[in-house]
VOGU-3710 file (C-alpha; in Angstrom, 3 decimals, decimal comma):
1> mttspstlrt> -54,251/127,885/-20,321  -56,808/126,819/-17,873  -59,559/129,013/-16,114  -62,795/128,679/-14,689  -66,131/130,412/-15,837  -66,434/132,329/-12,694  -62,505/133,565/-12,794  -62,723/134,399/-16,599  -62,549/138,195/-17,730  -61,711/140,313/-20,873
11> feqgkwdlse> -59,223/142,851/-20,959  -58,495/144,981/-23,610  -55,356/147,156/-24,433  -55,369/150,456/-23,706  -54,538/153,796/-22,112  -54,077/153,966/-18,102  -55,839/156,477/-16,549  -53,798/158,789/-13,863  -56,659/161,169/-12,701  -55,972/159,625/-9,801
21> lvqsaspedv> -52,572/161,741/-9,575  -53,992/165,011/-11,354  -57,642/165,143/-12,362  -56,993/168,510/-14,173  -54,231/169,443/-15,786  -55,165/172,710/-17,314  -52,508/175,606/-16,384  -55,237/177,198/-14,062  -55,592/174,266/-11,879  -51,867/173,214/-11,529
31> grrlqaieer> -51,298/176,787/-10,700  -53,737/176,410/-7,778  -52,158/172,848/-6,934  -48,467/173,952/-6,974  -49,377/177,474/-5,271  -50,856/174,930/-2,550  -47,686/173,248/-2,352  -45,797/176,632/-1,987  -47,554/177,774/1,176  -46,861/174,437/2,858
41> varfeavrae> -43,008/174,921/2,099  -43,045/178,496/3,320  -44,920/177,203/6,673  -42,196/174,377/6,835  -39,500/176,800/6,267  -40,262/179,099/9,299  -39,292/176,012/11,673  -35,654/176,544/10,344  -35,323/178,548/13,483  -36,203/175,926/15,669
51> lggtlsperf> -33,188/174,182/14,827  -30,763/175,834/16,245  -32,238/175,149/19,759  -32,982/172,261/21,937  -35,727/170,169/20,142  -38,000/167,945/22,090  -38,417/164,370/20,021  -42,372/165,077/20,459  -41,879/168,439/18,062  -39,056/166,505/15,758
61> adllqeyerl> -42,245/163,553/15,262  -44,951/166,436/14,324  -42,005/168,386/12,013  -41,006/164,786/10,272  -44,675/163,738/10,076  -44,941/167,264/8,017  -42,175/166,504/6,168  -43,525/163,386/4,838  -46,879/165,093/3,783  -44,769/167,612/1,515
71> teemvvvgsy> -42,802/164,740/0,138  -45,805/162,909/-1,058  -46,793/166,224/-2,596  -44,123/166,833/-4,290  -43,892/163,183/-5,594  -47,694/163,190/-6,441  -47,301/166,199/-8,999  -43,412/165,298/-10,074  -44,686/161,302/-11,309  -47,815/162,952/-12,800
81> gslwfasdtl> -45,711/164,586/-15,118  -43,294/161,507/-15,817  -46,010/159,000/-16,735  -47,584/161,841/-18,959  -44,629/162,203/-20,734  -43,423/159,037/-21,032  -47,044/157,808/-22,353  -46,860/161,005/-24,731  -42,998/162,132/-25,371  -44,128/163,976/-28,535
91> seaaltyrnr> -47,074/166,039/-26,316  -46,148/169,921/-25,853  -48,463/170,186/-23,067  -47,104/167,128/-21,296  -43,260/168,506/-21,933  -44,716/172,177/-20,692  -46,431/170,726/-17,385  -43,122/168,461/-16,683  -41,007/171,523/-17,256  -43,075/173,711/-15,525
101> veqaltewen> -43,508/171,172/-12,075  -39,799/170,265/-12,248  -38,970/173,997/-11,946  -41,073/174,243/-8,798  -39,610/171,015/-7,192  -36,124/171,941/-7,813  -36,663/175,246/-5,654  -38,970/173,528/-3,190  -36,289/170,807/-2,569  -33,898/173,738/-2,463
111> rllfftlwwk> -35,393/175,360/0,159  -36,275/172,054/2,182  -32,052/171,026/1,964  -31,929/172,729/5,433  -33,734/169,950/6,798  -32,113/166,959/6,175  -28,353/168,790/6,136  -29,080/169,673/9,657  -29,839/166,312/10,532  -27,193/165,059/8,554
121> dldddaasrl> -24,836/167,677/11,059  -26,214/166,393/14,183  -23,355/164,479/16,084  -24,468/161,105/16,960  -25,804/161,660/21,004  -27,805/164,544/19,937  -29,171/162,239/16,618  -29,764/159,431/18,745  -31,990/161,192/21,288  -34,450/162,042/18,520
131> lpddpdmrhf> -34,803/159,086/16,795  -38,670/158,245/16,813  -40,301/154,794/17,815  -41,369/154,299/14,214  -39,078/151,811/12,753  -39,470/153,121/9,139  -38,616/156,661/9,772  -35,773/155,373/12,006  -35,110/154,042/8,910  -34,975/156,611/6,536
141> lsdvrrlkpy> -33,336/159,254/9,010  -30,825/156,329/9,203  -30,145/156,290/5,766  -29,505/159,612/5,399  -27,299/159,763/8,026  -25,286/157,500/5,629  -24,881/160,167/2,792  -22,945/162,058/5,498  -19,728/161,959/4,517  -20,672/162,886/0,718
151> tldeaaerii> -22,762/165,564/1,274  -21,604/169,662/0,939  -23,540/172,281/2,810  -26,224/173,758/1,534  -25,101/176,262/-0,804  -23,544/173,964/-2,749  -26,623/171,526/-2,489  -28,648/174,202/-4,132  -25,994/174,888/-6,898  -25,999/171,416/-7,731
161> nlkdtngiea> -29,964/170,734/-7,652  -30,213/174,016/-10,335  -27,077/172,558/-12,341  -28,720/168,877/-12,906  -32,351/170,259/-13,534  -31,336/173,201/-16,188  -27,981/170,966/-17,218  -27,943/166,848/-17,383  -31,828/166,889/-16,589  -32,357/168,816/-19,765
171> iltlysmltn> -29,948/167,327/-21,778  -31,283/163,760/-21,063  -35,190/164,934/-21,991  -33,937/166,204/-25,407  -31,847/162,621/-25,611  -35,746/160,915/-24,493  -37,295/163,033/-27,543  -35,041/162,750/-29,884  -34,446/158,573/-29,552  -38,328/157,910/-29,071
181> rlefdlevdg> -39,039/160,153/-32,382  -36,784/157,940/-34,500  -38,786/155,813/-36,966  -37,200/152,815/-38,081  -37,929/151,270/-41,778  -38,243/147,555/-42,630  -38,812/145,524/-45,175  -41,775/142,483/-43,838  -43,073/140,286/-46,091  -41,960/142,491/-49,249
191> ehqlltrdal> -43,834/145,266/-47,943  -41,864/148,461/-45,829  -43,365/149,659/-42,755  -42,524/152,665/-40,379  -41,700/151,051/-37,033  -41,178/152,565/-33,490  -38,095/150,905/-31,867  -40,020/148,684/-29,808  -41,955/147,373/-32,649  -38,597/146,823/-34,664
201> mshvhspdpg> -37,261/144,712/-32,077  -39,668/142,443/-31,822  -38,687/141,354/-35,366  -35,163/140,437/-33,607  -37,351/137,095/-32,720  -38,603/136,415/-35,627  -37,773/132,964/-37,370  -36,802/134,408/-39,930  -33,037/134,643/-40,260  -32,911/137,662/-43,168
211> lrerayrell> -35,407/139,684/-41,276  -33,691/139,233/-38,107  -30,553/140,782/-39,505  -32,671/143,718/-41,506  -34,375/144,286/-38,264  -30,761/144,819/-36,221  -29,237/146,718/-39,049  -31,839/148,935/-39,306  -31,583/149,860/-35,474  -28,108/150,477/-35,532
221> rvysgeapil> -28,103/152,346/-39,400  -30,683/154,909/-37,756  -28,961/154,935/-34,400  -25,523/155,475/-36,301  -26,835/158,429/-38,218  -27,385/160,177/-34,511  -24,031/158,778/-33,495  -22,242/162,565/-33,583  -24,830/163,838/-31,233  -25,671/160,512/-29,090
231> aqvyvhrvrd> -22,295/160,177/-28,355  -21,507/163,679/-27,202  -24,842/163,337/-25,015  -22,994/160,155/-23,500  -19,671/162,414/-23,174  -21,409/164,909/-21,174  -23,304/162,454/-18,904  -20,287/161,087/-18,124  -18,476/164,544/-17,301  -20,900/165,310/-15,144
241> wraenmglrh> -21,053/161,991/-13,126  -17,444/162,349/-12,279  -17,458/166,143/-11,569  -20,241/165,871/-9,097  -19,807/162,548/-7,739  -15,825/162,112/-7,515  -14,800/165,726/-8,078  -17,042/167,356/-5,326  -18,387/164,811/-3,153  -14,825/162,734/-3,347
251> masptavrnl> -16,452/159,275/-3,825  -13,963/156,409/-4,803  -15,260/155,743/-8,325  -17,836/156,306/-11,111  -19,290/152,515/-9,467  -19,169/153,198/-6,227  -21,439/155,925/-6,949  -24,049/153,520/-7,685  -23,311/151,189/-5,167  -23,721/153,758/-2,451
261> andlpdeavd> -26,960/154,742/-3,748  -27,964/151,014/-3,262  -26,569/150,726/0,107  -24,126/148,050/-1,388  -20,417/147,251/-0,663  -18,238/147,434/-3,503  -17,111/144,167/-2,817  -20,613/142,954/-3,510  -21,003/144,464/-6,891  -16,849/143,861/-8,032
271> sllavcreqs> -17,945/139,615/-7,077  -20,567/139,677/-8,871  -19,163/141,318/-12,141  -16,118/139,128/-11,561  -18,669/135,494/-11,557  -20,280/136,801/-14,530  -16,916/137,117/-16,501  -15,929/134,111/-15,125  -19,031/131,936/-15,856  -19,267/133,189/-20,029
281> plfqryfrwk> -17,955/130,120/-21,146  -21,397/128,771/-19,857  -23,330/130,814/-22,401  -21,003/130,664/-25,192  -21,516/126,585/-24,587  -25,466/127,456/-24,898  -25,022/129,640/-28,030  -22,816/126,590/-29,602  -25,665/124,566/-28,947  -27,995/126,568/-30,508
291> asrlgsgtlr> -25,933/127,331/-33,516  -26,316/123,336/-34,357  -29,949/123,249/-33,706  -30,420/126,107/-36,273  -28,022/124,328/-38,523  -25,321/127,137/-38,491  -21,429/126,646/-37,750  -21,160/129,578/-35,861  -24,461/131,697/-34,618  -24,405/135,566/-36,107
301> rydiyaplaa> -25,065/138,243/-33,151  -28,252/138,919/-35,253  -29,168/135,296/-34,111  -28,800/134,976/-30,694  -32,568/135,427/-30,073  -33,806/133,447/-32,812  -36,775/130,810/-32,238  -35,792/127,394/-32,735  -39,018/126,479/-34,352  -40,446/128,573/-37,154
311> sdkrvgysda> -43,323/129,258/-35,111  -44,844/132,958/-34,758  -47,591/132,641/-31,899  -49,652/134,981/-30,836  -50,873/135,468/-27,129  -53,949/138,042/-27,347  -53,636/140,630/-24,737  -56,465/139,577/-22,625  -55,240/135,709/-22,220  -51,804/137,065/-21,576
321> velvletfrr> -53,294/138,717/-18,621  -55,462/136,062/-17,462  -52,772/132,978/-17,939  -49,896/135,470/-15,896  -52,367/136,379/-12,974  -53,730/132,681/-12,571  -50,279/131,626/-12,531  -49,771/134,197/-9,792  -52,822/132,679/-7,589  -51,302/129,664/-8,221
331> fsprfgelag> -48,308/130,442/-6,362  -50,323/132,651/-3,603  -53,859/133,700/-3,779  -52,530/137,393/-2,218  -49,881/137,753/-5,105  -52,513/136,945/-7,421  -55,174/139,228/-5,662  -52,443/142,019/-5,566  -51,617/141,962/-9,136  -55,074/142,429/-10,449
341> rvfedghvds> -55,862/145,404/-8,470  -53,478/147,488/-11,246  -55,845/146,246/-14,073  -59,035/146,953/-12,063  -57,966/150,546/-11,384  -56,831/151,393/-14,623  -53,458/151,621/-14,065  -51,973/150,186/-17,551  -50,847/151,392/-20,415  -50,323/148,830/-23,068
351> eirtgkhgga> -50,909/149,607/-26,291  -48,443/150,874/-28,979  -48,577/154,174/-30,038  -45,596/156,864/-31,900  -43,675/159,131/-29,280  -44,713/156,592/-26,391  -41,820/155,624/-24,686  -40,088/152,565/-25,316  -39,910/149,495/-23,401  -41,887/148,693/-20,630
361> fcatvlpsqt> -41,593/149,931/-16,482  -43,839/149,893/-13,423  -44,129/153,500/-11,649  -44,736/153,349/-7,875  -45,980/156,822/-6,581  -47,462/156,331/-2,948  -47,912/153,665/-0,511  -51,759/154,203/-0,847  -51,530/154,120/-4,649  -51,552/150,797/-6,975
371> pwlllnytgr> -48,867/151,252/-8,775  -48,720/152,468/-12,576  -47,646/149,914/-15,402  -46,472/150,816/-18,996  -46,281/147,858/-21,702  -45,481/148,139/-25,630  -47,896/144,625/-25,708  -47,243/143,375/-29,460  -48,365/139,376/-28,754  -45,544/137,663/-28,807
381> lrdvstlahe> -44,418/135,151/-25,909  -41,763/137,594/-24,611  -44,236/140,574/-24,232  -45,962/137,896/-21,999  -43,190/137,739/-19,692  -42,619/141,072/-20,034  -46,455/141,603/-18,611  -45,376/139,029/-15,866  -41,860/140,783/-15,049  -43,748/144,396/-14,238
391> lghavhslla> -46,536/142,682/-12,577  -44,541/141,397/-10,243  -42,922/144,775/-9,305  -46,362/146,021/-8,522  -46,912/143,622/-6,188  -43,406/143,996/-4,864  -45,043/147,679/-4,309  -48,404/146,780/-2,600  -46,742/143,997/-0,340  -44,808/147,028/1,175
401> adhsvftqha> -47,577/149,502/1,194  -47,560/149,459/5,012  -44,194/151,498/4,924  -43,348/155,067/4,577  -43,266/157,145/1,473  -39,434/157,127/2,328  -39,524/153,363/3,019  -41,838/151,893/0,688  -39,382/151,446/-2,537  -36,910/148,565/-2,279
411> slplaetasv> -33,100/149,523/-3,027  -32,211/148,757/-7,030  -30,300/145,312/-6,648  -33,779/144,293/-4,330  -36,085/145,747/-6,904  -35,993/142,689/-9,178  -36,747/140,062/-6,428  -40,200/139,760/-7,411  -40,286/140,519/-10,994  -37,808/138,169/-11,951
421> faemllterl> -39,497/135,322/-9,397  -42,997/135,909/-11,407  -41,130/135,439/-14,605  -39,777/132,189/-13,355  -43,158/131,061/-12,414  -44,438/131,742/-15,731  -41,956/129,969/-17,145  -42,032/126,773/-15,110  -45,961/126,739/-15,589  -45,743/126,543/-19,372
431> laeeanptar> -43,063/124,003/-19,001  -44,885/121,842/-16,770  -47,970/122,070/-19,188  -46,132/121,529/-21,802  -45,463/117,768/-23,384  -44,521/118,115/-26,567  -40,394/117,697/-26,605  -40,024/120,112/-29,136  -42,637/122,949/-27,579  -40,525/122,157/-24,264
441> rellaaaldd> -37,039/122,710/-26,149  -38,762/125,930/-27,516  -39,449/127,429/-23,983  -36,334/126,053/-22,284  -33,849/128,154/-25,035  -36,154/131,112/-24,343  -35,612/130,814/-20,774  -31,862/130,835/-21,542  -31,990/133,551/-23,641  -33,784/135,745/-21,425
451> iyatvlrqay> -31,643/134,696/-18,615  -28,792/135,738/-20,970  -30,241/139,028/-21,564  -30,835/139,787/-18,074  -27,525/138,456/-16,383  -24,505/138,744/-18,799  -25,571/141,104/-21,300  -26,316/143,623/-18,626  -23,121/142,678/-16,194  -21,351/143,729/-19,680
461> fvlferqahe> -23,039/147,164/-19,944  -21,195/147,688/-16,498  -18,223/146,331/-17,442  -18,107/148,441/-20,526  -19,250/151,813/-18,545  -16,220/151,129/-16,209  -13,984/151,384/-19,098  -15,975/154,193/-20,991  -15,655/156,474/-17,976  -12,098/156,242/-17,351
471> alaagrgpde> -11,539/156,215/-20,743  -13,485/159,638/-21,509  -11,262/161,002/-18,097  -8,181/160,043/-19,580  -9,433/162,291/-22,914  -10,194/159,252/-25,066  -13,408/160,226/-27,242  -16,254/158,370/-28,806  -14,352/156,175/-31,766  -12,389/154,613/-28,417
481> lnalyleglr> -15,325/153,711/-26,999  -16,316/152,015/-29,878  -13,361/149,849/-30,014  -13,854/149,054/-26,202  -17,596/147,984/-26,618  -16,786/145,742/-29,826  -13,605/144,339/-27,539  -16,218/143,422/-24,664  -18,812/141,912/-26,922  -15,983/139,233/-28,322
491> eqfgesvevp> -14,947/139,108/-24,975  -18,402/137,916/-23,387  -19,399/135,410/-26,670  -15,744/134,232/-27,484  -15,719/132,243/-30,787  -19,193/131,157/-30,122  -21,134/134,100/-32,194  -19,967/135,865/-34,744  -19,833/139,903/-34,117  -20,307/142,392/-36,907
501> eefrrewiai> -17,988/145,340/-37,079  -20,759/147,460/-37,031  -22,371/146,492/-33,268  -19,226/148,442/-32,326  -21,758/151,336/-32,052  -24,669/149,545/-30,255  -23,798/151,374/-27,179  -25,545/154,644/-28,358  -28,945/152,344/-28,529  -28,399/151,486/-24,813
511> phlfespfyc> -30,772/154,102/-22,743  -29,590/153,017/-19,521  -26,205/154,091/-20,263  -27,240/157,859/-20,877  -30,108/157,848/-17,798  -29,027/155,356/-15,174  -25,390/155,134/-15,284  -24,116/151,906/-13,662  -27,668/150,932/-12,964  -27,594/147,522/-15,235
521> yaysfgqllv> -26,082/145,464/-12,897  -29,023/145,559/-10,296  -30,809/143,210/-13,153  -27,849/140,787/-12,616  -28,198/140,969/-9,295  -31,850/140,323/-9,238  -31,717/137,607/-11,613  -29,001/135,555/-9,629  -30,545/136,269/-6,446  -33,786/134,511/-8,024
531> lalyqrfreq> -32,477/131,501/-9,129  -30,995/130,799/-5,992  -34,386/131,848/-4,262  -36,228/129,721/-6,920  -34,377/126,983/-6,038  -35,469/126,841/-2,522  -38,982/127,059/-3,523  -38,867/124,249/-5,577  -37,193/122,151/-2,527  -39,777/123,747/0,006
541> gdafvpgylr> -42,677/124,060/-1,870  -45,629/126,144/-0,103  -43,510/126,499/3,200  -41,315/128,447/0,926  -44,170/131,037/0,637  -44,485/133,003/3,742  -40,781/133,926/3,910  -40,888/135,021/0,573  -43,836/137,728/1,294  -41,972/138,946/4,164
551> llahggsarp> -38,801/139,470/2,267  -40,695/141,488/-0,466  -42,742/143,307/2,387  -39,704/144,894/3,679  -39,375/146,955/0,833  -36,876/149,644/1,728  -37,531/149,782/5,149  -33,832/147,904/5,754  -30,735/147,807/4,541  -29,838/145,031/1,649
561> meilaevgvd> -27,271/143,085/3,314  -29,666/142,969/6,369  -32,571/141,812/4,471  -30,745/139,197/2,554  -28,732/137,816/5,672  -32,639/137,081/6,852  -32,481/134,354/4,257  -29,120/133,446/4,516  -27,137/135,381/1,402  -23,891/136,786/1,176
571> ptrhdfwrqg> -23,363/138,570/-1,998  -19,732/139,555/-1,175  -18,731/136,067/-1,680  -17,828/134,274/-5,405  -19,732/131,124/-4,343  -23,366/132,759/-3,805  -23,612/133,735/-7,302  -22,112/130,679/-8,643  -25,275/129,097/-7,024  -27,342/131,183/-9,529
581> frlvaellar> -25,444/129,563/-12,369  -25,493/126,414/-11,214  -29,444/126,907/-12,227  -28,561/128,044/-15,545  -26,046/125,156/-15,740  -29,011/122,618/-15,162  -31,634/124,695/-17,352  -29,141/124,107/-20,159  -28,317/120,416/-19,066  -32,343/119,645/-19,421
591> leeld> -32,068/121,335/-23,218  -29,147/119,434/-24,118  -31,062/115,908/-22,855  -34,191/117,162/-25,584  -31,697/116,011/-28,299
//
């Protein structure tokens, strides 16, 4: 890493600052804030009487503005609860606050439902007459009407909101509390350590094959001990998903529910998953190559993320932050400037703590605020990539900060467009600055490991979910799900990886399957889209940057298919997805040429 003295800074690991959202979480102060929102909700409810008559476009614009302000207030108090709880899932105060606010939010959302339901119910001519000139609001309102065929009457929608808060969302809160309190006993260098899940999983990248195996086996042992409870949580999650979305809303399939939320045609997702399945031999070829480099006949499932060299390189947090920021600045000064703002505003929680939510995420609250990042930084190179990834999300949000709270967020499949691109920038920089063939081999292998984890592994999660939802609807149980999951693992790895029987329960350790069904294809979508865009960047150089930043600046202010059409992408075509895999094949060929 090269930095000039003028740009060198020191960044310390620590907790984020949430005071910009809520300065005081005392019961009294929270009560006053909730009461203020309650009064605004009550005033807005009074406009219901106006909606039955002839509403002028000017009056409708005023109502929209007030609805937007109300939404912002509700988002802030709700987001504070989510972020506080994520930073300490064992805090009784955080849980109490979150429960109190969620109860209030559910009531307010029910009382405000009349507004969007009225808008959906208007005939096309009446709706067209009221559409405002503001492009963000026009898109938001059009998007609301897109859901008209799947919307129930107001009484039913209120019941569903109450059911979700006190039913499946409560169960998922208990799931989060249960899994985040789990501790893992791992022998490291002859000593037993009690670890969080993130600390445990850092060892699956160890050069020591015994330690990798022990880490995976401990993960599976602990989760298997909770399997009866976790499997039942999943059963009820799936039943709730199906009962509401297919039974009441008449959506075509469990996957179509997510596709509708993502505003993608079913054909695009079917095409993506079909090509991922088709291209699994490419990763099998990589795993066979990796087995030969590690000196084993067949790679074990414990070893798929094994490093090629016996190095255990650590990167200090401050060095990692400056490395990523400077990489962003080289690509675009604006990109680097926006990423730096996250640290300047104290919006990063990076330290390791028991009870803290595992993994990493970027949370955008309002367009006027810098996003918040949660990391569990342990100093591995992969943590540096994770930092780049989450900062990419933050930059994406900040580039779209000129939009409304309703239109800032990119749809889920496009939400990875900046984050994965940021990872690619970091990887290519490290490769360009590394002359040692052994180190280059390690970087290329790590990149392919990450692409596997982001593309094929995530796609197979969704393929499993499709089977699992149908199996449970047919009355089958957790044992059958175990068999389906193991069958999927053996299909994706073929003969290239030995998969022990104990991995049949790995699915219960995948939070996305519980918290956000069918979410995971967005990772595959985003990674392959970025591989295609990154190829254009290599061909066009700096000329690529302005158009790419414009793409990110759309946020969610246009339909995904319209945004993609601007850059010549049709995700319903198998050939488009194969373009991304061609870059994967190129990376693999570069790796093989180093032998």
